[in-house]
C-alpha positions as semicolon CSV with decimal commas, in nm:
position;residue;x (nm);y (nm);z (nm)
1;M;-1,286;2,189;3,367
2;L;-1,214;2,492;3,150
3;G;-0,846;2,465;3,225
4;L;-0,846;2,101;3,119
5;L;-1,018;2,193;2,791
6;L;-0,771;2,465;2,722
7;L;-0,484;2,225;2,782
8;Q;-0,644;1,974;2,540
9;V;-0,677;2,246;2,271
10;L;-0,315;2,358;2,324
11;A;-0,198;1,997;2,301
12;S;-0,392;1,954;1,978
13;C;-0,229;2,268;1,829
14;L;0,114;2,155;1,929
15;W;0,049;1,814;1,769
16;L;-0,061;1,971;1,445
17;G;0,260;2,172;1,440
18;H;0,463;1,848;1,409
19;S;0,304;1,717;1,095
20;E;0,448;1,755;0,749
21;V;0,136;1,619;0,583
22;V;-0,041;1,947;0,573
23;N;-0,358;2,125;0,453
24;S;-0,147;2,341;0,220
25;F;0,212;2,351;0,092
26;D;0,294;2,655;0,312
27;R;0,588;2,471;0,467
28;C;0,754;2,393;0,137
29;P;0,644;2,659;-0,111
30;Q;0,997;2,673;-0,259
31;F;0,913;2,386;-0,500
32;F;0,644;2,590;-0,678
33;Y;0,713;2,891;-0,896
34;D;0,603;3,203;-0,699
35;G;0,501;2,963;-0,421
36;I;0,173;2,874;-0,601
37;P;0,071;2,516;-0,653
38;P;-0,165;2,398;-0,931
39;N;-0,536;2,493;-0,894
40;D;-0,794;2,261;-0,732
41;A;-0,891;2,084;-1,054
42;L;-0,634;1,812;-0,985
43;N;-0,740;1,755;-0,618
44;P;-0,867;1,407;-0,539
45;N;-1,150;1,333;-0,292
46;N;-0,913;1,233;-0,016
47;P;-0,586;1,427;-0,063
48;A;-0,269;1,446;0,140
49;R;-0,025;1,732;0,079
50;I;0,316;1,607;0,164
51;C;0,632;1,817;0,209
52;Q;0,867;1,528;0,131
53;R;1,110;1,526;0,416
54;F;1,425;1,305;0,455
55;R;1,717;1,352;0,690
56;N;1,578;1,673;0,827
57;S;1,536;1,851;0,495
58;Y;1,256;1,906;0,242
59;H;1,335;1,778;-0,109
60;Y;1,011;1,820;-0,310
61;A;0,633;1,841;-0,259
62;T;0,363;1,585;-0,341
63;L;-0,011;1,592;-0,369
64;Y;-0,113;1,229;-0,281
65;D;-0,437;1,049;-0,340
66;R;-0,501;0,830;-0,030
67;D;-0,792;0,643;-0,195
68;R;-0,616;0,544;-0,519
69;R;-0,279;0,520;-0,337
70;I;-0,083;0,712;-0,597
71;P;0,054;1,064;-0,618
72;V;-0,146;1,314;-0,824
73;Y;0,172;1,514;-0,882
74;S;0,517;1,588;-0,740
75;A;0,670;1,937;-0,768
76;Y;1,041;2,005;-0,751
77;K;1,329;2,214;-0,878
78;Y;1,524;2,065;-1,163
79;E;1,881;2,036;-1,023
80;P;2,057;1,727;-1,152
81;G;2,367;1,638;-0,957
82;P;2,671;1,411;-1,009
83;D;2,580;1,139;-0,759
84;K;2,472;0,809;-0,900
85;R;2,119;0,658;-0,866
86;P;2,095;0,521;-0,513
87;P;1,987;0,164;-0,425
88;G;1,618;0,121;-0,493
89;Y;1,481;0,036;-0,152
90;W;1,142;0,188;-0,100
91;L;1,020;0,408;0,177
92;V;0,671;0,494;0,302
93;E;0,516;0,797;0,477
94;P;0,432;0,738;0,841
95;Q;0,218;1,056;0,866
96;L;-0,044;0,897;0,647
97;I;-0,099;0,623;0,902
98;G;-0,270;0,835;1,168
99;D;-0,171;0,984;1,504
100;N;0,203;0,977;1,539
101;N;0,488;1,229;1,564
102;L;0,710;1,079;1,299
103;K;0,804;1,356;1,053
104;E;1,004;1,176;0,785
105;M;0,967;0,900;0,531
106;T;1,101;0,567;0,648
107;S;1,089;0,196;0,577
108;E;0,804;-0,042;0,646
109;M;1,028;-0,254;0,861
110;N;1,132;0,040;1,074
111;L;0,767;0,130;1,145
112;I;0,679;-0,233;1,225
113;H;0,981;-0,330;1,437
114;N;1,067;0,000;1,603
115;H;0,741;0,185;1,625
116;S;0,488;-0,092;1,671
117;F;0,277;-0,025;1,360
118;T;0,113;-0,316;1,176
119;L;0,130;-0,363;0,801
120;D;-0,249;-0,326;0,788
121;Q;-0,214;0,017;0,947
122;I;0,051;0,125;0,696
123;K;-0,134;-0,001;0,389
124;E;-0,471;0,161;0,478
125;S;-0,414;0,487;0,297
126;Q;-0,093;0,437;0,096
127;A;0,081;0,186;-0,122
128;I;0,327;-0,064;0,028
129;N;0,603;-0,271;-0,127
130;D;0,382;-0,574;-0,181
131;D;0,150;-0,371;-0,403
132;Y;0,427;-0,340;-0,667
133;K;0,549;-0,698;-0,647
134;G;0,443;-0,914;-0,938
135;L;0,284;-0,637;-1,142
136;K;0,309;-0,750;-1,507
137;D;0,489;-0,515;-1,738
138;L;0,469;-0,227;-1,485
139;D;0,749;-0,038;-1,297
140;C;0,754;0,193;-1,001
141;G;0,754;0,508;-1,206
142;H;0,895;0,813;-1,037
143;L;0,718;1,148;-1,070
144;S;1,013;1,337;-0,913
145;P;1,301;1,132;-1,058
146;S;1,624;1,079;-0,874
147;G;1,824;1,200;-1,176
148;H;1,670;1,544;-1,144
149;Q;1,787;1,586;-0,784
150;F;2,121;1,729;-0,680
151;T;2,227;1,572;-0,351
152;K;2,254;1,213;-0,240
153;E;1,988;1,271;0,017
154;S;1,746;1,423;-0,237
155;K;1,800;1,131;-0,470
156;I;1,721;0,881;-0,191
157;A;1,414;1,082;-0,098
158;T;1,262;1,013;-0,436
159;F;1,239;0,643;-0,354
160;T;0,921;0,668;-0,153
161;L;0,603;0,495;-0,260
162;T;0,418;0,829;-0,232
163;N;0,623;0,952;-0,532
164;V;0,561;0,658;-0,773
165;V;0,284;0,515;-0,986
166;P;0,246;0,191;-1,178
167;Q;0,407;0,298;-1,509
168;D;0,429;0,087;-1,822
169;S;0,775;-0,066;-1,817
170;T;0,850;0,007;-2,183
171;L;0,754;0,369;-2,150
172;N;0,941;0,413;-1,822
173;K;1,263;0,262;-1,945
174;G;1,224;0,404;-2,298
175;K;1,078;0,726;-2,421
176;W;0,984;0,872;-2,082
177;M;1,337;0,809;-1,957
178;A;1,473;0,975;-2,276
179;Y;1,259;1,278;-2,200
180;E;1,389;1,304;-1,844
181;S;1,760;1,233;-1,919
182;K;1,817;1,380;-2,268
183;I;1,546;1,631;-2,359
184;M;1,523;1,807;-2,022
185;P;1,899;1,888;-2,008
186;K;1,874;2,051;-2,352
187;K;1,559;2,242;-2,284
188;T;1,683;2,382;-1,956
189;Q;2,006;2,526;-2,094
190;G;2,017;2,895;-2,004
191;C;1,763;2,857;-1,720
192;T;1,866;2,991;-1,382
193;T;1,593;2,789;-1,213
194;T;1,355;2,537;-1,355
195;Y;1,037;2,446;-1,166
196;V;0,884;2,111;-1,258
197;I;0,548;1,955;-1,185
198;T;0,507;1,592;-1,291
199;G;0,179;1,413;-1,251
200;A;-0,039;1,112;-1,337
201;V;-0,401;1,110;-1,457
202;P;-0,587;0,836;-1,268
203;E;-0,779;0,570;-1,453
204;K;-1,075;0,362;-1,345
205;E;-0,850;0,050;-1,356
206;N;-0,669;-0,048;-1,040
207;E;-0,383;-0,296;-1,002
208;S;-0,256;-0,512;-0,718
209;N;-0,580;-0,650;-0,574
210;N;-0,770;-0,330;-0,663
211;R;-0,545;-0,121;-0,439
212;V;-0,314;0,086;-0,656
213;N;-0,450;0,288;-0,946
214;R;-0,287;0,251;-1,284
215;P;-0,279;0,603;-1,441
216;S;-0,407;0,656;-1,798
217;N;-0,145;0,928;-1,868
218;I;0,189;1,060;-1,731
219;W;0,256;1,429;-1,782
220;S;0,517;1,689;-1,687
221;A;0,528;2,069;-1,694
222;A;0,831;2,300;-1,662
223;C;0,872;2,669;-1,595
224;C;1,216;2,811;-1,685
225;L;1,345;3,130;-1,525
226;G;1,617;3,351;-1,661
227;D;1,741;3,630;-1,434
228;E;1,462;3,534;-1,187
229;K;1,188;3,599;-1,444
230;P;0,998;3,349;-1,659
231;K;1,186;3,278;-1,975
232;D;1,018;2,973;-2,121
233;A;0,767;2,699;-2,040
234;W;0,679;2,366;-2,186
235;G;0,507;2,036;-2,121
236;A;0,508;1,669;-2,209
237;I;0,250;1,390;-2,189
238;A;0,225;1,021;-2,278
239;E;-0,036;0,751;-2,255
240;N;0,069;0,501;-1,993
241;K;0,091;0,219;-2,243
242;S;0,365;0,027;-2,420
243;K;0,538;0,188;-2,719
244;K;0,346;0,518;-2,675
245;K;0,533;0,834;-2,771
246;V;0,608;1,120;-2,539
247;E;0,436;1,427;-2,690
248;Q;0,615;1,757;-2,629
249;L;0,392;2,057;-2,631
250;S;0,353;2,408;-2,491
251;L;0,250;2,463;-2,132
252;E;-0,074;2,612;-2,255
253;D;-0,151;2,306;-2,470
254;L;-0,069;2,069;-2,183
255;E;-0,311;2,253;-1,960
256;K;-0,579;2,223;-2,225
257;R;-0,516;1,853;-2,256
258;L;-0,532;1,804;-1,884
259;T;-0,850;2,010;-1,874
260;E;-1,006;1,763;-2,122
261;L;-0,883;1,463;-1,918
262;Y;-1,002;1,595;-1,580
263;G;-1,316;1,764;-1,705
264;E;-1,229;2,085;-1,523
265;K;-1,001;2,377;-1,609
266;V;-0,645;2,299;-1,503
267;T;-0,394;2,573;-1,432
268;L;-0,045;2,447;-1,330
269;F;0,140;2,772;-1,264
270;K;-0,160;3,007;-1,207
271;N;-0,065;3,188;-1,538
272;A;0,245;3,318;-1,358
273;C;0,491;3,151;-1,595
274;S;0,523;3,245;-1,959
275;Q;0,345;3,014;-2,202
276;K;0,540;2,968;-2,522
């Protein structure tokens, strides 16, 4: 009897070793400056920490809110590459479904036709394609954008529904895109490495049959290193509404703003990055 119990415990430990949805980001600390993620003020009630894996490699890290079915933030290194934006087919995260040994993001159809999952099982704790169909004046807004990734695989890996939120279409295609594609290249000149954390502040309002939360604000923080030491830091934030401006501000001021919005002190880089 004792031997059977030990075997069950061993099997459980081996099972846990397969998952990339983890209790901490220990398997992908490279996407956080000094390996330190933001403090617990941003944590939702039912979180999933995802080391976003595609084609056998990690590409960024995401703190996901299973209940609101949106990411809280995605953390990555800013490394824009020459490849074009990939086709926008959307992937999901099988590890949010329950007991299975699938390590990588994949399509809903693959899970249904090749792994015998039902759509109801997939949608229980994450968004699915149908949640974003027919949303009025809203886009799938990337937190880790494909344009900030270097390789073709990394760009494709950003097209998972665990990395997007319902974002106002005008903001997504306008001033937020300008921040991502025009302002970031200028601000990162002279940086040897730039760590980015981009997030969304949840709102009470849900979209798509009360399943997917529509955030009140979209924000982003950057830590720029020069010669492996912090050189600069900055932030940006915008209300998730049409024709709203993207406010550029210091990292310190962004943390103060997020502290007001969350009602608890927010520290994004654990004071390890310079605040200018």
